[in-house]
C-alpha positions as a Markdown table, in Angstrom:
| # | Residue | x | y | z |
|---|---|---|---|---|
| 1 | Unk | -18.6 | 1.2 | -15.6 |
| 2 | Unk | -17.8 | 4.2 | -17.8 |
| 3 | Unk | -15.0 | 5.3 | -19.1 |
| 4 | Unk | -14.0 | 8.3 | -16.7 |
| 5 | Unk | -14.8 | 5.4 | -13.5 |
| 6 | Unk | -11.8 | 3.8 | -15.0 |
| 7 | Unk | -9.8 | 6.1 | -15.6 |
| 8 | Unk | -10.0 | 7.3 | -12.0 |
| 9 | Unk | -9.6 | 3.5 | -11.1 |
| 10 | Unk | -6.4 | 4.0 | -13.3 |
| 11 | Unk | -5.0 | 6.6 | -11.1 |
| 12 | Unk | -6.6 | 5.2 | -8.3 |
| 13 | Unk | -4.7 | 1.9 | -8.4 |
| 14 | Unk | -0.9 | 4.4 | -9.1 |
| 15 | Unk | -1.4 | 6.1 | -5.6 |
| 16 | Unk | -1.8 | 2.6 | -4.3 |
| 17 | Unk | 1.2 | 1.9 | -6.1 |
| 18 | Unk | 3.0 | 4.8 | -4.8 |
| 19 | Unk | 2.0 | 3.7 | -1.3 |
| 20 | Unk | 3.1 | 0.6 | -1.2 |
| 21 | Unk | 7.1 | 1.5 | -2.1 |
| 22 | Unk | 6.6 | 4.0 | 0.9 |
| 23 | Unk | 7.3 | 2.2 | 4.4 |
| 24 | Unk | 5.2 | 3.1 | 7.0 |
| 25 | Unk | 2.7 | 3.7 | 3.9 |
| 26 | Unk | -0.4 | 1.3 | 3.1 |
| 27 | Unk | -1.9 | 1.1 | -0.1 |
| 28 | Unk | -5.1 | -0.4 | 1.6 |
| 29 | Unk | -5.5 | 3.1 | 3.5 |
| 30 | Unk | -5.2 | 4.5 | -0.1 |
| 31 | Unk | -8.2 | 2.5 | -0.8 |
| 32 | Unk | -10.0 | 3.6 | 1.6 |
| 33 | Unk | -8.8 | 7.3 | 1.1 |
| 34 | Unk | -10.6 | 7.4 | -2.4 |
| 35 | Unk | -13.6 | 5.1 | -1.6 |
| 36 | Unk | -12.7 | 2.0 | -3.5 |
| 37 | Unk | -11.7 | -0.2 | -0.8 |
| 38 | Unk | -15.2 | -2.2 | -0.2 |
| 39 | Unk | -15.3 | -2.6 | -3.9 |
| 40 | Unk | -11.9 | -3.7 | -4.0 |
| 41 | Unk | -12.4 | -6.4 | -1.4 |
| 42 | Unk | -15.9 | -7.6 | -3.5 |
| 43 | Unk | -13.7 | -8.1 | -6.6 |
| 44 | Unk | -10.7 | -9.5 | -5.1 |
| 45 | Unk | -13.3 | -12.1 | -2.9 |
| 46 | Unk | -15.6 | -12.8 | -5.5 |
| 47 | Unk | -14.1 | -12.9 | -9.3 |
| 48 | Unk | -13.4 | -16.4 | -9.3 |
| 49 | Unk | -16.5 | -17.7 | -7.7 |
| 50 | Unk | -19.4 | -15.3 | -9.0 |
| 51 | Unk | -19.7 | -15.9 | -12.9 |
| 52 | Unk | -22.2 | -13.6 | -13.5 |
| 53 | Unk | -19.9 | -10.6 | -12.1 |
| 54 | Unk | -16.7 | -12.2 | -13.1 |
| 55 | Unk | -16.0 | -9.9 | -16.2 |
| 56 | Unk | -16.9 | -6.8 | -14.6 |
| 57 | Unk | -14.7 | -7.6 | -11.7 |
| 58 | Unk | -11.6 | -8.9 | -13.8 |
| 59 | Unk | -11.8 | -5.8 | -15.8 |
| 60 | Unk | -11.8 | -3.5 | -12.3 |
| 61 | Unk | -8.7 | -5.2 | -10.7 |
| 62 | Unk | -7.1 | -5.0 | -14.3 |
| 63 | Unk | -7.1 | -1.3 | -15.0 |
| 64 | Unk | -6.7 | -1.5 | -11.2 |
| 65 | Unk | -3.0 | -3.1 | -11.2 |
| 66 | Unk | -2.3 | -1.5 | -14.4 |
| 67 | Unk | -1.9 | 2.0 | -12.8 |
| 68 | Unk | -0.8 | 0.4 | -9.9 |
| 69 | Unk | 2.1 | -1.7 | -11.6 |
| 70 | Unk | 3.3 | 1.4 | -13.5 |
| 71 | Unk | 3.3 | 3.2 | -10.7 |
| 72 | Unk | 5.7 | 1.0 | -8.9 |
| 73 | Unk | 7.9 | 0.7 | -12.1 |
| 74 | Unk | 7.8 | 4.4 | -13.3 |
| 75 | Unk | 8.5 | 6.3 | -9.7 |
| 76 | Unk | 10.6 | 4.0 | -7.7 |
| 77 | Unk | 13.9 | 6.0 | -8.3 |
| 78 | Unk | 11.3 | 9.1 | -8.0 |
| 79 | Unk | 10.5 | 8.0 | -4.6 |
| 80 | Unk | 13.9 | 7.3 | -3.4 |
| 81 | Unk | 14.7 | 11.2 | -4.8 |
| 82 | Unk | 11.4 | 12.1 | -2.7 |
| 83 | Unk | 13.1 | 10.7 | 0.2 |
| 84 | Unk | 16.4 | 11.5 | 0.0 |
| 85 | Unk | 15.8 | 15.0 | -0.6 |
| 86 | Unk | 12.5 | 16.2 | 1.1 |
| 87 | Unk | 11.5 | 13.6 | 3.6 |
| 88 | Unk | 9.8 | 15.8 | 6.0 |
| 89 | Unk | 7.5 | 17.0 | 3.0 |
| 90 | Unk | 7.4 | 13.3 | 1.3 |
| 91 | Unk | 6.0 | 12.0 | 4.6 |
| 92 | Unk | 3.0 | 15.1 | 5.4 |
| 93 | Unk | 1.6 | 14.7 | 2.1 |
| 94 | Unk | 1.0 | 10.8 | 2.4 |
| 95 | Unk | -0.2 | 11.9 | 6.0 |
| 96 | Unk | -2.8 | 14.2 | 4.8 |
| 97 | Unk | -4.0 | 11.7 | 2.5 |
| 98 | Unk | -4.6 | 9.3 | 5.7 |
| 99 | Unk | -5.8 | 12.0 | 7.7 |
| 100 | Unk | -8.8 | 12.9 | 5.2 |
| 101 | Unk | -9.8 | 9.1 | 5.0 |
| 102 | Unk | -11.0 | 8.8 | 8.8 |
| 103 | Unk | -14.5 | 10.4 | 8.1 |
| 104 | Unk | -14.6 | 7.9 | 4.9 |
| 105 | Unk | -14.1 | 5.4 | 7.2 |
| 106 | Unk | -16.5 | 6.6 | 9.8 |
| 107 | Unk | -19.5 | 7.2 | 7.3 |
| 108 | Unk | -18.9 | 3.9 | 5.3 |
| 109 | Unk | -21.3 | 2.0 | 7.3 |
| 110 | Unk | -25.1 | 3.5 | 7.8 |
| 111 | Unk | -24.4 | 2.0 | 11.9 |
| 112 | Unk | -21.3 | 3.0 | 13.3 |
| 113 | Unk | -22.9 | 3.9 | 16.6 |
| 114 | Unk | -19.7 | 2.9 | 19.1 |
| 115 | Unk | -19.9 | 0.1 | 21.5 |
| 116 | Unk | -17.8 | -2.5 | 23.4 |
| 117 | Unk | -16.9 | -4.7 | 20.5 |
| 118 | Unk | -16.3 | -2.1 | 18.1 |
| 119 | Unk | -14.5 | 0.0 | 20.9 |
| 120 | Unk | -12.3 | -3.4 | 21.1 |
| 121 | Unk | -12.3 | -3.4 | 17.7 |
| 122 | Unk | -10.9 | -0.4 | 17.5 |
| 123 | Unk | -8.3 | 0.0 | 19.6 |
| 124 | Unk | -7.1 | -3.6 | 18.5 |
| 125 | Unk | -6.2 | -1.7 | 15.2 |
| 126 | Unk | -4.3 | 0.8 | 16.9 |
| 127 | Unk | -2.1 | -1.7 | 19.1 |
| 128 | Unk | -1.4 | -3.9 | 15.7 |
| 129 | Unk | -0.1 | -1.2 | 14.2 |
| 130 | Unk | 2.2 | 0.3 | 17.1 |
| 131 | Unk | 3.8 | -3.0 | 17.9 |
| 132 | Unk | 4.7 | -3.3 | 13.9 |
| 133 | Unk | 6.0 | 0.2 | 14.2 |
| 134 | Unk | 7.7 | -1.0 | 17.4 |
| 135 | Unk | 9.4 | -4.2 | 15.8 |
| 136 | Unk | 10.7 | -2.3 | 13.4 |
| 137 | Unk | 12.6 | 0.3 | 14.9 |
| 138 | Unk | 15.3 | 2.0 | 12.7 |
| 139 | Unk | 15.7 | -0.7 | 10.2 |
| 140 | Unk | 14.3 | 1.4 | 7.3 |
| 141 | Unk | 17.3 | 3.5 | 7.8 |
| 142 | Unk | 19.4 | 1.4 | 8.7 |
| 143 | Unk | 19.3 | -0.3 | 4.9 |
| 144 | Unk | 20.6 | 0.4 | 2.0 |
| 145 | Unk | 20.0 | -0.1 | -1.4 |
| 146 | Unk | 21.4 | -3.4 | -3.2 |
| 147 | Unk | 23.4 | -2.1 | -6.4 |
| 148 | Unk | 24.8 | -5.3 | -7.0 |
| 149 | Unk | 22.8 | -8.1 | -8.0 |
| 150 | Unk | 24.8 | -11.7 | -7.6 |
| 151 | Unk | 23.7 | -14.6 | -8.9 |
| 152 | Unk | 20.1 | -15.9 | -6.1 |
| 153 | Unk | 20.2 | -20.0 | -5.3 |
| 154 | Unk | 15.9 | -21.4 | -6.2 |
| 155 | Unk | 15.6 | -20.9 | -2.6 |
| 156 | Unk | 16.2 | -17.6 | -2.4 |
| 157 | Unk | 13.4 | -16.9 | -5.1 |
| 158 | Unk | 11.3 | -19.3 | -3.1 |
| 159 | Unk | 12.0 | -17.0 | 0.1 |
| 160 | Unk | 10.9 | -14.0 | -2.2 |
| 161 | Unk | 7.7 | -15.6 | -3.4 |
| 162 | Unk | 7.0 | -16.3 | 0.3 |
| 163 | Unk | 7.8 | -13.1 | 1.1 |
| 164 | Unk | 5.6 | -11.5 | -1.2 |
| 165 | Unk | 2.6 | -13.9 | 0.0 |
| 166 | Unk | 2.6 | -12.1 | 3.5 |
| 167 | Unk | 3.1 | -8.4 | 2.6 |
| 168 | Unk | 0.2 | -8.9 | 0.0 |
| 169 | Unk | -2.1 | -9.6 | 3.2 |
| 170 | Unk | -0.9 | -6.5 | 4.9 |
| 171 | Unk | -0.7 | -4.5 | 1.5 |
| 172 | Unk | -4.6 | -4.7 | 1.8 |
| 173 | Unk | -5.2 | -4.0 | 4.9 |
| 174 | Unk | -5.7 | -0.4 | 5.7 |
| 175 | Unk | -3.0 | 1.0 | 8.2 |
| 176 | Unk | -0.2 | -1.7 | 7.3 |
| 177 | Unk | 2.4 | -0.8 | 5.1 |
| 178 | Unk | 3.5 | -4.1 | 2.8 |
| 179 | Unk | 7.0 | -2.5 | 2.2 |
| 180 | Unk | 7.1 | -2.4 | 5.8 |
| 181 | Unk | 6.4 | -5.9 | 6.2 |
| 182 | Unk | 9.3 | -6.1 | 3.4 |
| 183 | Unk | 11.5 | -4.6 | 5.4 |
| 184 | Unk | 11.5 | -6.3 | 8.8 |
| 185 | Unk | 11.6 | -9.8 | 6.4 |
| 186 | Unk | 14.7 | -8.3 | 5.1 |
| 187 | Unk | 14.1 | -7.8 | 1.4 |
| 188 | Unk | 12.6 | -4.5 | 1.2 |
| 189 | Unk | 15.8 | -3.2 | 0.1 |
| 190 | Unk | 16.8 | -5.7 | -2.6 |
| 191 | Unk | 13.3 | -5.0 | -4.4 |
| 192 | Unk | 13.6 | -1.2 | -4.3 |
| 193 | Unk | 17.2 | -1.5 | -5.9 |
| 194 | Unk | 15.3 | -3.9 | -8.6 |
| 195 | Unk | 12.8 | -1.6 | -9.7 |
| 196 | Unk | 15.1 | 1.2 | -9.5 |
| 197 | Unk | 16.7 | 2.4 | -12.7 |
| 198 | Unk | 15.4 | -1.1 | -14.4 |
| 199 | Unk | 14.2 | 0.5 | -17.5 |
| 200 | Unk | 17.6 | 2.8 | -18.2 |
| 201 | Unk | 19.1 | -0.4 | -17.5 |
| 202 | Unk | 17.4 | -2.3 | -19.9 |
| 203 | Unk | 17.8 | 0.4 | -22.9 |
| 204 | Unk | 21.5 | 0.6 | -21.9 |
| 205 | Unk | 22.7 | -2.8 | -21.9 |
| 206 | Unk | 19.7 | -4.8 | -22.7 |
| 207 | Unk | 18.8 | -8.3 | -20.9 |
| 208 | Unk | 21.6 | -8.7 | -19.4 |
| 209 | Unk | 22.5 | -11.1 | -16.3 |
| 210 | Unk | 21.8 | -8.4 | -14.1 |
| 211 | Unk | 18.5 | -7.8 | -15.6 |
| 212 | Unk | 17.6 | -11.2 | -15.5 |
| 213 | Unk | 18.2 | -11.2 | -12.5 |
| 214 | Unk | 16.3 | -8.1 | -11.5 |
| 215 | Unk | 13.1 | -9.6 | -13.1 |
| 216 | Unk | 13.3 | -13.2 | -11.6 |
| 217 | Unk | 13.3 | -11.4 | -8.5 |
| 218 | Unk | 10.3 | -8.9 | -8.9 |
| 219 | Unk | 9.0 | -12.4 | -10.2 |
| 220 | Unk | 8.7 | -14.5 | -7.6 |
| 221 | Unk | 7.5 | -11.7 | -5.5 |
| 222 | Unk | 5.0 | -10.7 | -7.8 |
| 223 | Unk | 3.6 | -14.2 | -7.9 |
| 224 | Unk | 3.8 | -14.7 | -3.7 |
| 225 | Unk | 1.8 | -11.2 | -3.9 |
| 226 | Unk | -1.2 | -12.5 | -6.3 |
| 227 | Unk | -1.5 | -15.5 | -4.5 |
| 228 | Unk | -1.7 | -13.3 | -1.0 |
| 229 | Unk | -3.8 | -10.9 | -2.0 |
| 230 | Unk | -6.1 | -13.3 | -3.5 |
| 231 | Unk | -6.3 | -15.5 | -0.3 |
| 232 | Unk | -6.4 | -12.8 | 2.6 |
| 233 | Unk | -9.2 | -10.8 | 0.4 |
| 234 | Unk | -11.7 | -13.1 | 0.8 |
| 235 | Unk | -11.3 | -13.3 | 4.5 |
| 236 | Unk | -12.3 | -9.5 | 4.5 |
| 237 | Unk | -14.3 | -9.3 | 2.4 |
| 238 | Unk | -16.4 | -11.9 | 4.1 |
| 239 | Unk | -15.7 | -9.7 | 7.4 |
| 240 | Unk | -17.2 | -6.8 | 5.6 |
| 241 | Unk | -20.6 | -8.8 | 4.8 |
| 242 | Unk | -20.9 | -10.3 | 8.2 |
| 243 | Unk | -19.3 | -7.5 | 10.5 |
| 244 | Unk | -18.8 | -4.6 | 8.6 |
| 245 | Unk | -19.4 | -1.9 | 11.3 |
| 246 | Unk | -16.8 | -3.7 | 13.6 |
| 247 | Unk | -14.1 | -4.5 | 10.6 |
| 248 | Unk | -14.5 | -0.7 | 10.1 |
| 249 | Unk | -13.7 | 0.3 | 13.3 |
| 250 | Unk | -10.8 | -2.2 | 12.6 |
| 251 | Unk | -9.6 | -0.5 | 10.2 |
| 252 | Unk | -9.9 | 3.3 | 11.4 |
| 253 | Unk | -7.8 | 1.9 | 13.9 |
| 254 | Unk | -5.2 | 0.4 | 11.8 |
| 255 | Unk | -5.4 | 4.2 | 10.2 |
| 256 | Unk | -5.1 | 5.7 | 13.5 |
| 257 | Unk | -2.5 | 3.7 | 14.7 |
| 258 | Unk | -0.3 | 4.3 | 11.2 |
| 259 | Unk | 0.5 | 7.8 | 12.4 |
| 260 | Unk | 2.2 | 6.5 | 14.8 |
| 261 | Unk | 4.6 | 4.5 | 12.4 |
| 262 | Unk | 5.1 | 6.8 | 10.2 |
| 263 | Unk | 4.9 | 10.4 | 12.0 |
| 264 | Unk | 8.8 | 12.0 | 11.0 |
| 265 | Unk | 8.8 | 14.7 | 13.8 |
| 266 | Unk | 8.8 | 18.6 | 12.9 |
| 267 | Unk | 11.2 | 21.4 | 12.5 |
| 268 | Unk | 10.1 | 24.8 | 12.7 |
| 269 | Unk | 12.1 | 26.3 | 9.3 |
| 270 | Unk | 11.2 | 26.2 | 5.8 |
| 271 | Unk | 11.1 | 22.9 | 5.5 |
| 272 | Unk | 8.8 | 22.7 | 8.4 |
| 273 | Unk | 6.6 | 25.0 | 6.6 |
| 274 | Unk | 6.7 | 23.1 | 3.2 |
| 275 | Unk | 5.5 | 20.2 | 5.3 |
| 276 | Unk | 2.4 | 21.9 | 6.4 |
| 277 | Unk | 1.9 | 22.9 | 2.7 |
| 278 | Unk | 2.2 | 19.5 | 1.5 |
| 279 | Unk | -0.3 | 17.8 | 4.1 |
| 280 | Unk | -2.7 | 20.3 | 4.1 |
| 281 | Unk | -2.7 | 19.4 | -0.1 |
| 282 | Unk | -2.8 | 15.6 | 0.9 |
| 283 | Unk | -5.6 | 16.5 | 3.2 |
| 284 | Unk | -7.7 | 18.2 | 0.3 |
| 285 | Unk | -7.1 | 15.6 | -2.1 |
| 286 | Unk | -8.2 | 13.0 | -0.1 |
| 287 | Unk | -11.5 | 15.1 | 1.3 |
| 288 | Unk | -11.6 | 16.4 | -2.5 |
| 289 | Unk | -11.7 | 12.7 | -4.5 |
| 290 | Unk | -12.9 | 10.3 | -1.6 |
| 291 | Unk | -16.4 | 8.7 | -2.1 |
| 292 | Unk | -19.3 | 10.7 | -0.8 |
| 293 | Unk | -21.9 | 8.9 | 1.9 |
């Protein structure tokens, strides 16, 4: 890969990082939007076993995950502010990104003619995301960010690790939100609270007990995320190799179903006008930067 491609990959990683901390928005969908999903699954599923391309895959993943990690840490506070002050416009922007990914999925395989098996895959994908959204209910708004970090037991950190592994499986599936899974598992606000203002806290207090506790929470979650991604990506890589069209129709169903999960309604005022503008901006970015063909 050329330097320009690595730079683009870094910023795609940042976009995925932002998506993965927004309940209802899938990092896997963002990978589809920018045309790297199949490459990502190939790299994740084969970097250990493919000795010839191992170093190429490692560089690819390191650049992507550095971008994602920087975005998650740096923008957690910004994201909280955007949702608190401009929730409609923020969600509509990501809806534009997701909407623009649909043509990319349809063109991703040379034979996407509909048949019974592909139709069922599409419908099952939609049903899965809608079912998860119904399970979520109002829990995304019922929680509040954790601002006080008391001591956690070893079992608590073990639970964070398991939650990370479960959520990671969702993070790489288009249309299924890893943050949403963390909400269902009851740790989303703890994780977001751990991320928010972390650097400022380190500069102000150094490595205090609270900072160490936050790091322990995030480290436990991170280990689980890595284990979950590496395990589940092999399944997705196999499915894309053996049943590409059926898998892509399933992914399309997940993406379409995600609109049920994240659609916030609409208001006919300046805020609604701003939401339409941000949706069009997201749509433009998605169509402009998505991989063609």
